[in-house]
Structure formats: C-alpha cells, structure tokens
N, C-alpha and C positions, 0 to 999 in steps of 0.2 A: 504493499498499500504505500509505503512511505518511497518508492520511487516513482510512481504514477502523480505524486504531489509534487517531488523533483522535474518531473518532465514537463507535466502542464504548467509550474511557474518557470521553467526554461525557455519553452517554446510558446506558451499561450500567447505571450506580448507580442513577439514577430508575427504571429498568426493575425492577432488581431489587428496590428498596423497594416498586414498587407494585404487584409481583406478591406477595411478601410479603405486606402489608395487604389484596390482595385475597382470599388465602386464606383469612387469618384471618378475615376477615369473613363470607366466606363458611360456615364453620361456624356462625357466632353466628347468619345467618342462616335457616339450617337449626332450628336449635334456636328460633328465635322463631316458624318456621313452623309446628315442633310444638307451642310452648305457644299459639299461635291456635288449632289444631285441639283441642286437648285443653279449651278454653276455650268454642269451637264446641261440642261434644257435652255438657259439662256445662250450657250453658247450655238446648240439646236438651231434656236429661233434667228439668231444673228447670222448664221448659215443659210437658212429658208428665203433669208430678203435678198 
C-alpha cells in the first residue's frame, strides 16, 4: 500500500499538469482548425472571381 501512495504522489502532479495543458491546447487547436477552414473557403472564393 505504501508503494501505491509513493507512486501516486510522485506521478500524480505531472499527470494532472499534463492533462490540464492538453485540454487547453485542444481548444486552441480546434480554433486554429476552424480558422484554417475559413481561410481555405476565402481563398476558394477569391479564385472563383
């Protein structure tokens, strides 16, 4: 049991920080993907003119 407490205390904080950062980055990647889609549509419209 003592081994589990040691593992959780040593690994728990880095895992929590990693999950937090991944969730933040995921939202920004979604926004970036949307912006790239809008840019692609704008370029397509410019080519048609």
